C-alpha positions as semicolon CSV with decimal commas, in nm:
position;residue;x (nm);y (nm);z (nm)
1;M;0,012;-0,041;-0,025
2;N;0,198;0,303;-0,117
3;F;0,014;0,612;-0,193
4;N;0,040;1,007;-0,181
5;Y;-0,244;1,244;-0,058
6;R;-0,306;1,602;-0,037
7;L;-0,630;1,820;0,019
8;D;-0,719;2,162;0,018
9;Q;-1,117;2,166;0,019
10;L;-1,280;2,484;0,132
11;S;-1,684;2,470;0,160
12;N;-1,909;2,844;0,242
13;P;-1,976;2,756;0,633
14;R;-2,269;2,941;0,802
15;F;-2,112;2,942;1,116
16;R;-1,908;3,242;1,245
17;Q;-1,575;3,195;1,445
18;I;-1,491;3,484;1,723
19;H;-1,281;3,488;2,001
20;D;-1,424;3,574;2,368
21;R;-1,189;3,755;2,614
22;S;-1,068;3,389;2,722
23;N;-0,926;3,340;2,418
24;A;-1,170;3,068;2,328
25;L;-1,251;3,005;1,993
26;I;-1,648;2,967;2,013
27;W;-1,841;2,830;1,716
28;S;-2,172;2,946;1,710
29;P;-2,358;2,710;1,399
30;T;-2,664;2,935;1,286
31;K;-2,904;2,675;1,341
32;C;-2,839;2,600;1,680
33;T;-2,719;2,980;1,786
34;P;-3,066;3,063;1,993
35;N;-2,984;2,792;2,229
36;W;-2,650;2,669;2,282
37;R;-2,262;2,780;2,214
38;M;-1,982;2,550;2,211
39;I;-1,632;2,673;2,336
40;L;-1,287;2,520;2,216
41;N;-1,085;2,602;2,438
42;P;-0,662;2,572;2,369
43;I;-0,589;2,630;2,736
44;T;-0,673;2,282;2,860
45;A;-0,671;2,059;2,635
46;I;-0,695;1,987;2,231
47;D;-1,094;2,008;2,143
48;F;-1,176;2,095;2,549
49;L;-1,547;2,126;2,492
50;V;-1,716;2,327;2,779
51;W;-2,071;2,349;2,749
52;K;-2,256;2,620;2,838
53;P;-2,630;2,618;2,802
54;R;-2,855;2,898;2,764
55;V;-3,173;2,707;2,764
56;A;-3,193;2,357;2,686
57;M;-2,947;2,202;2,389
58;L;-3,108;2,240;2,099
59;K;-3,075;1,854;1,890
60;C;-2,866;1,996;1,575
61;D;-2,846;1,823;1,200
62;M;-2,502;1,785;1,040
63;E;-2,380;2,109;1,018
64;N;-2,228;2,358;0,734
65;F;-1,844;2,312;0,761
66;E;-1,472;2,442;0,619
67;Y;-1,226;2,166;0,613
68;R;-0,902;2,206;0,525
69;N;-0,630;1,973;0,498
70;K;-0,301;2,052;0,348
71;C;-0,067;1,828;0,486
72;E;0,042;1,609;0,228
73;I;0,042;1,278;0,322
74;L;0,335;1,012;0,148
75;F;0,267;0,673;0,240
76;G;0,411;0,338;0,223
77;Q;0,772;0,175;0,175
78;L;0,907;0,466;-0,004
79;P;1,273;0,569;-0,027
80;E;1,410;0,808;0,244
81;G;1,537;1,049;-0,008
82;D;1,134;1,141;-0,041
83;V;1,182;1,286;0,263
84;A;1,441;1,564;0,148
85;T;1,264;1,587;-0,178
86;A;0,951;1,733;-0,015
87;L;1,146;1,935;0,194
88;K;1,267;2,078;-0,088
89;R;0,943;2,098;-0,240
90;H;0,804;2,289;0,016
91;G;1,102;2,530;0,060
92;A;1,290;2,452;0,305
93;K;1,659;2,602;0,284
94;N;1,784;2,550;0,709
95;V;1,579;2,262;0,926
96;L;1,604;2,206;1,237
97;I;1,550;1,809;1,307
98;V;1,351;1,693;1,591
99;F;1,380;1,355;1,752
100;G;1,343;1,149;2,072
101;S;1,628;0,885;2,168
102;D;1,959;0,803;1,973
103;R;1,763;0,519;1,862
104;I;1,717;0,662;1,523
105;K;2,063;0,693;1,450
106;E;2,164;0,394;1,556
107;S;1,889;0,226;1,316
108;G;2,044;0,426;1,026
109;L;1,718;0,598;0,970
110;F;1,875;0,924;1,064
111;G;2,161;0,910;0,847
112;K;1,975;0,804;0,542
113;I;1,716;1,094;0,592
114;T;2,024;1,322;0,680
115;D;2,238;1,182;0,362
116;G;1,870;1,326;0,141
117;I;1,879;1,640;0,311
118;K;2,303;1,688;0,219
119;F;2,233;1,605;-0,137
120;E;1,962;1,859;-0,223
121;G;2,149;2,125;-0,016
122;I;1,936;2,188;0,271
123;K;2,082;2,323;0,628
124;F;2,035;2,151;0,930
125;T;2,065;2,127;1,306
126;E;2,005;1,817;1,542
127;F;1,780;1,881;1,838
128;G;1,717;1,526;2,026
129;G;1,624;1,429;2,397
130;V;1,282;1,434;2,354
131;V;1,050;1,205;2,596
132;A;0,694;1,085;2,590
133;N;0,453;1,342;2,739
134;P;0,727;1,614;2,564
135;S;0,869;1,835;2,872
136;L;0,773;2,186;2,827
137;K;1,149;2,312;2,929
138;H;1,310;2,089;2,712
139;A;1,043;2,203;2,418
140;N;1,147;2,565;2,507
141;E;1,562;2,500;2,474
142;G;1,439;2,376;2,116
143;V;1,279;2,711;2,022
144;E;1,590;2,870;2,187
145;I;1,838;2,687;1,891
146;A;1,578;2,737;1,637
147;R;1,625;3,114;1,658
148;K;1,967;3,094;1,742
149;N;2,036;2,860;1,410
150;K;1,744;3,064;1,197
151;V;1,584;2,784;1,100
152;D;1,304;2,820;0,816
153;F;1,148;2,476;0,893
154;V;1,144;2,214;1,137
155;L;1,157;1,846;1,068
156;A;1,005;1,573;1,375
157;I;1,102;1,208;1,304
158;G;0,968;0,997;1,551
159;G;0,579;0,950;1,730
160;G;0,381;1,176;1,865
161;S;0,568;1,356;2,152
162;V;0,821;1,444;1,919
163;I;0,570;1,577;1,638
164;D;0,383;1,841;1,907
165;A;0,762;1,884;2,060
166;A;0,830;2,013;1,709
167;K;0,515;2,185;1,675
168;F;0,591;2,373;2,000
169;I;0,926;2,497;1,858
170;A;0,779;2,597;1,536
171;V;0,556;2,836;1,704
172;G;0,864;3,013;1,855
173;A;1,045;3,020;1,637
174;A;0,804;3,226;1,392
175;G;0,918;3,478;1,720
176;G;0,614;3,439;1,907
177;N;0,630;3,287;2,273
178;A;0,500;2,951;2,253
179;E;0,431;2,852;2,628
180;K;0,175;3,204;2,653
181;I;0,061;3,083;2,284
182;F;-0,011;2,699;2,434
183;K;-0,184;2,865;2,759
184;G;-0,449;3,020;2,610
185;D;-0,319;3,333;2,468
186;T;-0,320;3,244;2,073
187;D;-0,413;3,633;1,927
188;G;-0,231;3,626;1,605
189;V;-0,039;3,277;1,656
190;K;0,182;3,204;1,351
191;A;0,443;2,883;1,280
192;I;0,709;2,821;1,050
193;P;0,663;2,504;0,863
194;M;0,690;2,181;1,015
195;A;0,680;1,800;0,866
196;A;0,677;1,487;1,050
197;V;0,850;1,123;0,933
198;L;0,623;0,909;1,162
199;T;0,788;0,654;1,380
200;L;0,491;0,549;1,589
201;P;0,144;0,571;1,522
202;A;-0,078;0,651;1,787
203;A;-0,132;1,033;1,849
204;G;-0,253;1,105;1,463
205;S;-0,003;1,461;1,524
206;E;0,165;1,386;1,204
207;A;-0,136;1,532;1,009
208;S;-0,347;1,716;1,278
209;N;-0,342;2,064;1,394
210;S;-0,318;2,043;1,768
211;S;-0,020;1,973;2,009
212;V;0,022;1,945;2,366
213;I;0,281;2,015;2,585
214;R;0,358;1,880;2,956
215;D;0,480;2,147;3,206
216;D;0,762;1,945;3,385
217;I;0,666;2,108;3,723
218;S;0,343;2,114;3,758
219;G;0,232;1,823;3,571
220;E;0,006;2,035;3,363
221;K;-0,075;1,965;2,982
222;I;-0,111;2,274;2,783
223;S;-0,196;2,268;2,410
224;L;-0,230;2,486;2,103
225;T;-0,481;2,387;1,783
226;A;-0,392;2,610;1,507
227;E;-0,418;2,533;1,131
228;C;-0,049;2,707;1,109
229;I;0,068;2,401;1,294
230;R;-0,030;2,141;1,084
231;P;0,223;1,931;0,893
232;R;0,346;2,029;0,561
233;F;0,352;1,671;0,485
234;A;0,362;1,340;0,690
235;F;0,631;1,051;0,594
236;I;0,473;0,735;0,718
237;N;0,669;0,454;0,594
238;P;0,521;0,163;0,814
239;T;0,844;-0,040;0,780
240;Y;0,977;0,194;1,070
241;C;0,738;0,082;1,284
242;M;0,784;-0,313;1,278
243;T;1,060;-0,319;1,602
244;L;0,850;-0,105;1,859
245;P;0,794;-0,327;2,177
246;K;0,431;-0,477;2,228
247;E;0,333;-0,195;2,484
248;Q;0,361;0,074;2,267
249;I;0,159;-0,114;2,001
250;A;-0,108;-0,164;2,293
251;Y;-0,094;0,259;2,388
252;G;-0,163;0,342;2,022
253;A;-0,453;0,169;1,944
254;S;-0,615;0,297;2,310
255;D;-0,500;0,659;2,159
256;I;-0,611;0,591;1,824
257;F;-0,956;0,427;1,951
258;A;-1,022;0,740;2,186
259;H;-0,983;0,978;1,844
260;L;-1,245;0,769;1,692
261;L;-1,464;0,732;2,007
262;E;-1,463;1,119;2,051
263;R;-1,600;1,217;1,723
264;Y;-1,803;0,942;1,756
265;F;-2,010;1,068;2,044
266;C;-2,214;1,326;1,901
267;P;-2,585;1,470;2,005
268;Q;-2,628;1,510;1,600
269;D;-2,885;1,391;1,404
270;N;-2,843;1,313;1,048
271;I;-2,491;1,235;1,064
272;V;-2,494;0,861;0,936
273;F;-2,222;0,893;0,706
274;T;-1,955;1,004;0,894
275;D;-2,118;0,775;1,211
276;K;-2,035;0,494;0,982
277;L;-1,695;0,603;0,922
278;L;-1,645;0,618;1,239
279;E;-1,767;0,236;1,336
280;G;-1,580;0,104;1,027
281;A;-1,244;0,253;1,158
282;M;-1,325;0,130;1,524
283;K;-1,417;-0,217;1,409
284;A;-1,096;-0,227;1,217
285;M;-0,878;-0,129;1,494
286;L;-1,023;-0,416;1,667
287;E;-1,008;-0,657;1,429
288;I;-0,616;-0,529;1,361
289;A;-0,473;-0,439;1,702
290;P;-0,480;-0,825;1,840
291;K;-0,309;-0,925;1,551
292;L;-0,050;-0,704;1,537
293;Y;0,010;-0,706;1,863
294;N;0,078;-1,058;1,848
295;D;0,271;-1,048;1,513
296;P;0,432;-0,725;1,513
297;S;0,613;-0,852;1,183
298;D;0,333;-0,782;0,956
299;Y;0,380;-0,524;0,726
300;Q;0,020;-0,524;0,596
301;L;-0,077;-0,497;0,959
302;W;0,114;-0,161;1,012
303;A;0,007;-0,007;0,724
304;E;-0,331;-0,038;0,802
305;F;-0,267;0,060;1,160
306;C;-0,067;0,367;1,063
307;L;-0,325;0,425;0,780
308;I;-0,651;0,434;1,074
309;G;-0,397;0,638;1,306
310;T;-0,398;0,930;1,032
311;I;-0,743;0,899;0,969
312;A;-0,873;0,906;1,305
313;H;-0,684;1,257;1,419
314;N;-0,635;1,472;1,059
315;S;-0,989;1,636;1,106
316;M;-1,194;1,436;0,811
317;L;-1,403;1,224;1,052
318;S;-1,514;1,539;1,146
319;M;-1,680;1,703;0,924
320;G;-2,022;1,804;0,988
321;R;-1,995;1,686;1,358
322;V;-1,961;2,045;1,526
323;I;-2,016;1,874;1,869
324;Q;-1,798;1,609;2,014
325;D;-1,661;1,498;2,335
326;W;-1,336;1,536;2,461
327;G;-1,388;1,519;2,842
328;V;-1,191;1,203;2,864
329;H;-0,949;1,309;2,722
330;N;-0,974;1,651;2,881
331;I;-0,967;1,418;3,249
332;E;-0,678;1,195;3,122
333;N;-0,450;1,460;2,986
334;K;-0,490;1,635;3,299
335;L;-0,517;1,392;3,631
336;L;-0,376;1,105;3,458
337;S;-0,076;1,124;3,178
338;G;0,016;1,481;3,328
339;I;-0,002;1,464;3,685
340;Q;0,073;1,056;3,733
341;N;0,289;1,078;3,430
342;I;0,188;0,793;3,287
343;A;0,118;0,712;2,909
344;H;-0,139;0,843;2,746
345;G;-0,285;0,579;2,605
346;A;-0,317;0,342;2,941
347;G;-0,513;0,599;3,088
348;L;-0,757;0,633;2,802
349;A;-0,817;0,224;2,820
350;I;-0,911;0,263;3,182
351;L;-1,121;0,572;3,167
352;F;-1,307;0,550;2,835
353;P;-1,500;0,229;2,953
354;A;-1,581;0,374;3,287
355;W;-1,731;0,732;3,115
356;M;-1,977;0,475;2,873
357;K;-2,048;0,309;3,220
358;H;-2,171;0,628;3,400
359;V;-2,251;0,825;3,085
360;S;-2,480;0,570;2,946
361;K;-2,724;0,559;3,306
362;T;-2,835;0,893;3,151
363;K;-2,750;0,954;2,816
364;P;-2,783;0,553;2,673
365;Q;-2,875;0,645;2,300
366;K;-2,553;0,696;2,136
367;I;-2,376;0,433;2,369
368;Q;-2,641;0,170;2,300
369;Q;-2,561;0,234;1,922
370;F;-2,173;0,171;1,954
371;T;-2,252;-0,164;2,159
372;R;-2,510;-0,272;1,895
373;E;-2,272;-0,155;1,606
374;V;-1,930;-0,194;1,735
375;I;-1,917;-0,339;2,082
376;G;-2,018;-0,399;2,405
377;I;-1,825;-0,239;2,691
378;D;-1,728;-0,566;2,859
379;E;-1,641;-0,666;2,541
380;L;-1,409;-0,389;2,513
381;Q;-1,218;-0,387;2,812
382;K;-1,153;-0,741;2,686
383;F;-0,982;-0,579;2,413
384;Y;-0,810;-0,314;2,623
385;R;-0,679;-0,622;2,850
386;G;-0,580;-0,869;2,555
387;L;-0,351;-0,560;2,438
388;G;-0,203;-0,596;2,768
389;L;-0,339;-0,315;2,916
390;A;-0,505;-0,223;3,260
391;Q;-0,852;-0,162;3,322
392;T;-0,809;-0,014;3,692
393;L;-0,616;0,231;3,853
394;S;-0,492;0,020;4,078
395;E;-0,327;-0,209;3,834
396;L;-0,096;0,114;3,766
397;N;-0,035;0,141;4,125
398;I;-0,238;0,494;4,138
399;D;-0,456;0,557;4,409
400;A;-0,833;0,659;4,289
401;E;-0,838;0,876;4,598
402;I;-0,561;1,105;4,515
403;V;-0,685;1,106;4,186
404;K;-1,022;1,236;4,307
405;R;-0,860;1,479;4,524
406;D;-0,610;1,624;4,247
407;A;-0,982;1,630;4,046
408;T;-1,140;1,854;4,306
409;K;-0,860;2,095;4,294
410;I;-0,815;2,118;3,908
411;Y;-1,179;2,141;3,800
412;P;-1,379;2,413;3,959
413;Q;-1,780;2,361;4,051
414;G;-1,981;2,422;3,744
415;T;-1,705;2,295;3,523
416;I;-1,927;2,055;3,234
417;L;-1,699;1,842;2,980
418;G;-1,793;1,725;2,689
419;G;-2,029;1,780;2,363
420;Y;-2,223;1,470;2,457
421;G;-2,177;1,342;2,811
422;Q;-2,155;1,668;2,955
423;I;-2,038;1,589;3,331
424;G;-1,958;1,767;3,568
425;V;-1,725;1,761;3,940
426;G;-1,956;1,495;4,071
427;D;-1,952;1,291;3,761
428;I;-1,571;1,273;3,742
429;L;-1,541;1,172;4,076
430;E;-1,788;0,869;4,037
431;I;-1,573;0,781;3,678
432;I;-1,268;0,776;3,912
433;N;-1,442;0,560;4,157
434;I;-1,541;0,307;3,917
435;C;-1,244;0,300;3,765
436;A;-1,092;0,195;4,083
437;R;-1,321;-0,130;4,079
């Protein structure tokens, strides 16, 4: 499976985008404006939805939308020289290469890519050491190196953490205060171009317009969602993934599945087409992930896995689905991978079944559809366990009482998370209780 993909489509939207004083992006679809508004708050988490009901929520049909995706996807068993060719095509002259450990050098991948970059006459500077749940301090160091070397392009070689760090650096290299921007001061945000060579499919950051960074001191996760940080191209060669440890397959499957769920749980009507696309993608992951976990040497399984991961988070499956539910993502980012510093996929695998069990008591319709068309909640937990993923906090040596204490500190009374579940602080505490059982 080899292909190149480019898309730049624009519809004529009837909704408007404005910024309030907190720099939250308010989407006001014209059909629904009288009764509700949805706030997309970049301060708290990617696509974090905070609901502020004005009267009663008015259910909406598929909304008008604008979709742009200028990320070119280079997919398959392609030569590393194609990375340099793409860099040149996109105007790169002086590149900062961002990566994690020296394993990419030991594997020979780094050398193959940089040989091509040298051949094209493009200058480059190295910046390694990115860790999982990328560090704010380290990312700021990358900004300084980018500015010192006057780079005009950032290339990430790695998984979601490396790519997210590269996006942060691209914002800082454009002259802005990246830390303040990721904390919500997004007026006039800009970034120098960046691109990604994917080595670990999970976060979908290789084709998304979002990035998350972790503050080393507080454990807080800060984020940005903006088109200027969407990669100009993503180079996805599934052979790079074939030596990953099995736990990375599990974390990746959980993260990808969560991106599908977060778009799926939507209270809108007449979104059958994207419902079916999401259900199909979820069923494909349920089939592929266990096979890949048991046989990581199968290239075709990796190709499927990588492609689902990219499509799950490149905004394509969000078209017309204005109301999504990123409440679980927010809880995981803040309380588990943020403060507890566990793998993001590990936290999502525990939280989502618990969220479904709790929300199904008051809003059963979409969850019933999920269990009918995709998989039951108990079976979903068996799927996660089959990938070696914990289903309780205690299995990860996390004290639920401490997590609840942190929740009451982080979430003020009146908080409502998610477009479908619309959960408050009491709901969050009950979901944590379910995670402890």
